[in-house]
MARKOLLUM-722118 format. One record per atom (N, C-alpha, C): atom name; x, z, y; residue number from 1; chain. Coordinates in steps of 0.05 Angstrom, whole numbers, plus 5000, padded with zeros to 4 digits. Layout:
% MARKOLLUM-722118
{"CA"; {X; Z; Y}; NUM; "A"}
...
This chain:
% MARKOLLUM-722118
{"N"; {5017; 5000; 4974}; 1; "A"}
{"CA"; {5001; 5000; 4998}; 1; "A"}
{"C"; {5018; 5001; 5026}; 1; "A"}
{"N"; {5037; 5016; 5026}; 2; "A"}
{"CA"; {5055; 5019; 5049}; 2; "A"}
{"C"; {5070; 4994; 5054}; 2; "A"}
{"N"; {5074; 4980; 5034}; 3; "A"}
{"CA"; {5093; 4954; 5035}; 3; "A"}
{"C"; {5074; 4933; 5046}; 3; "A"}
{"N"; {5048; 4933; 5039}; 4; "A"}
{"CA"; {5030; 4912; 5054}; 4; "A"}
{"C"; {5029; 4915; 5083}; 4; "A"}
{"N"; {5026; 4940; 5087}; 5; "A"}
{"CA"; {5026; 4950; 5117}; 5; "A"}
{"C"; {5052; 4940; 5136}; 5; "A"}
{"N"; {5073; 4946; 5118}; 6; "A"}
{"CA"; {5098; 4938; 5133}; 6; "A"}
{"C"; {5103; 4910; 5134}; 6; "A"}
{"N"; {5094; 4897; 5113}; 7; "A"}
{"CA"; {5095; 4866; 5117}; 7; "A"}
{"C"; {5076; 4856; 5136}; 7; "A"}
{"N"; {5055; 4867; 5140}; 8; "A"}
{"CA"; {5036; 4857; 5160}; 8; "A"}
{"C"; {5044; 4861; 5186}; 8; "A"}
{"N"; {5055; 4886; 5192}; 9; "A"}
{"CA"; {5064; 4891; 5217}; 9; "A"}
{"C"; {5088; 4872; 5227}; 9; "A"}
{"N"; {5106; 4865; 5207}; 10; "A"}
{"CA"; {5126; 4851; 5210}; 10; "A"}
{"C"; {5118; 4822; 5217}; 10; "A"}
{"N"; {5098; 4813; 5205}; 11; "A"}
{"CA"; {5090; 4783; 5209}; 11; "A"}
{"C"; {5074; 4782; 5237}; 11; "A"}
{"N"; {5060; 4800; 5241}; 12; "A"}
{"CA"; {5046; 4803; 5266}; 12; "A"}
{"C"; {5065; 4807; 5289}; 12; "A"}
{"N"; {5086; 4823; 5288}; 13; "A"}
{"CA"; {5103; 4825; 5307}; 13; "A"}
{"C"; {5119; 4799; 5315}; 13; "A"}
{"N"; {5126; 4785; 5292}; 14; "A"}
{"CA"; {5141; 4758; 5296}; 14; "A"}
{"C"; {5122; 4738; 5306}; 14; "A"}
{"N"; {5098; 4739; 5298}; 15; "A"}
{"CA"; {5078; 4719; 5310}; 15; "A"}
{"C"; {5077; 4726; 5341}; 15; "A"}
{"N"; {5073; 4750; 5348}; 16; "A"}
{"CA"; {5069; 4756; 5376}; 16; "A"}
{"C"; {5094; 4748; 5393}; 16; "A"}
{"N"; {5119; 4750; 5383}; 17; "A"}
{"CA"; {5141; 4739; 5399}; 17; "A"}
{"C"; {5141; 4712; 5398}; 17; "A"}
{"N"; {5135; 4699; 5378}; 18; "A"}
{"CA"; {5135; 4667; 5378}; 18; "A"}
{"C"; {5114; 4659; 5400}; 18; "A"}
{"N"; {5089; 4671; 5399}; 19; "A"}
{"CA"; {5070; 4662; 5419}; 19; "A"}
{"C"; {5078; 4669; 5446}; 19; "A"}
{"N"; {5091; 4689; 5450}; 20; "A"}
{"CA"; {5101; 4696; 5477}; 20; "A"}
{"C"; {5120; 4677; 5487}; 20; "A"}
{"N"; {5138; 4668; 5469}; 21; "A"}
{"CA"; {5158; 4649; 5479}; 21; "A"}
{"C"; {5145; 4621; 5484}; 21; "A"}
{"N"; {5127; 4613; 5470}; 22; "A"}
{"CA"; {5113; 4589; 5474}; 22; "A"}
{"C"; {5097; 4588; 5499}; 22; "A"}
{"N"; {5084; 4610; 5506}; 23; "A"}
{"CA"; {5069; 4614; 5534}; 23; "A"}
{"C"; {5089; 4615; 5555}; 23; "A"}
{"N"; {5109; 4626; 5553}; 24; "A"}
{"CA"; {5131; 4628; 5574}; 24; "A"}
{"C"; {5140; 4601; 5581}; 24; "A"}
{"N"; {5147; 4585; 5557}; 25; "A"}
{"CA"; {5156; 4557; 5563}; 25; "A"}
{"C"; {5136; 4540; 5575}; 25; "A"}
{"N"; {5114; 4544; 5567}; 26; "A"}
{"CA"; {5091; 4528; 5579}; 26; "A"}
{"C"; {5086; 4534; 5609}; 26; "A"}
{"N"; {5089; 4561; 5614}; 27; "A"}
{"CA"; {5084; 4569; 5641}; 27; "A"}
{"C"; {5108; 4559; 5661}; 27; "A"}
{"N"; {5131; 4560; 5651}; 28; "A"}
{"CA"; {5152; 4547; 5665}; 28; "A"}
{"C"; {5149; 4521; 5670}; 28; "A"}
{"N"; {5144; 4504; 5648}; 29; "A"}
{"CA"; {5139; 4476; 5654}; 29; "A"}
{"C"; {5118; 4470; 5673}; 29; "A"}
{"N"; {5096; 4485; 5672}; 30; "A"}
{"CA"; {5075; 4480; 5689}; 30; "A"}
{"C"; {5084; 4484; 5717}; 30; "A"}
{"N"; {5097; 4507; 5723}; 31; "A"}
{"CA"; {5107; 4515; 5748}; 31; "A"}
{"C"; {5126; 4493; 5761}; 31; "A"}
{"N"; {5142; 4480; 5743}; 32; "A"}
{"CA"; {5163; 4458; 5752}; 32; "A"}
{"C"; {5148; 4434; 5758}; 32; "A"}
{"N"; {5128; 4428; 5743}; 33; "A"}
{"CA"; {5113; 4403; 5747}; 33; "A"}
{"C"; {5097; 4406; 5774}; 33; "A"}
{"N"; {5086; 4430; 5779}; 34; "A"}
{"CA"; {5070; 4435; 5803}; 34; "A"}
{"C"; {5088; 4434; 5827}; 34; "A"}
{"N"; {5113; 4444; 5827}; 35; "A"}
{"CA"; {5133; 4443; 5850}; 35; "A"}
{"C"; {5140; 4415; 5854}; 35; "A"}
{"N"; {5145; 4399; 5833}; 36; "A"}
{"CA"; {5152; 4372; 5836}; 36; "A"}
{"C"; {5130; 4354; 5850}; 36; "A"}
{"N"; {5106; 4356; 5837}; 37; "A"}
{"CA"; {5084; 4341; 5851}; 37; "A"}
{"C"; {5080; 4353; 5880}; 37; "A"}
{"N"; {5082; 4378; 5886}; 38; "A"}
{"CA"; {5077; 4389; 5912}; 38; "A"}
{"C"; {5100; 4372; 5932}; 38; "A"}
{"N"; {5123; 4371; 5922}; 39; "A"}
{"CA"; {5144; 4360; 5936}; 39; "A"}
{"C"; {5139; 4330; 5943}; 39; "A"}
{"N"; {5128; 4316; 5923}; 40; "A"}
{"CA"; {5125; 4290; 5926}; 40; "A"}
{"C"; {5099; 4284; 5944}; 40; "A"}
{"N"; {5080; 4302; 5947}; 41; "A"}
{"CA"; {5059; 4301; 5966}; 41; "A"}
{"C"; {5069; 4304; 5994}; 41; "A"}
{"N"; {5087; 4323; 5998}; 42; "A"}
{"CA"; {5098; 4329; 6024}; 42; "A"}
{"C"; {5114; 4304; 6032}; 42; "A"}
{"N"; {5132; 4294; 6015}; 43; "A"}
{"CA"; {5147; 4271; 6022}; 43; "A"}
{"C"; {5130; 4247; 6031}; 43; "A"}
{"N"; {5109; 4241; 6017}; 44; "A"}
{"CA"; {5093; 4218; 6023}; 44; "A"}
{"C"; {5072; 4221; 6042}; 44; "A"}
{"N"; {5068; 4243; 6055}; 45; "A"}
{"CA"; {5048; 4251; 6078}; 45; "A"}
{"C"; {5053; 4231; 6101}; 45; "A"}
{"N"; {5076; 4225; 6106}; 46; "A"}
{"CA"; {5082; 4208; 6128}; 46; "A"}
{"C"; {5073; 4181; 6126}; 46; "A"}
{"N"; {5067; 4169; 6103}; 47; "A"}
{"CA"; {5057; 4142; 6096}; 47; "A"}
{"C"; {5029; 4139; 6102}; 47; "A"}
{"N"; {5013; 4161; 6106}; 48; "A"}
{"CA"; {4986; 4159; 6110}; 48; "A"}
{"C"; {4980; 4148; 6138}; 48; "A"}
{"N"; {4961; 4129; 6137}; 49; "A"}
{"CA"; {4954; 4117; 6165}; 49; "A"}
{"C"; {4921; 4120; 6165}; 49; "A"}
{"N"; {4912; 4127; 6190}; 50; "A"}
{"CA"; {4883; 4129; 6192}; 50; "A"}
{"C"; {4873; 4108; 6211}; 50; "A"}
């Protein structure tokens, strides 16, 4: 019984770490894309004519 609990806690801990890493990478990637697209908008705002 204790071995199952130990194994389950180990697997859930490893899964939590893996999910945390994936979320952090996606968050960083989304931030970089947002910054790049914002810079592109600011750079091209001079080309707007009314």
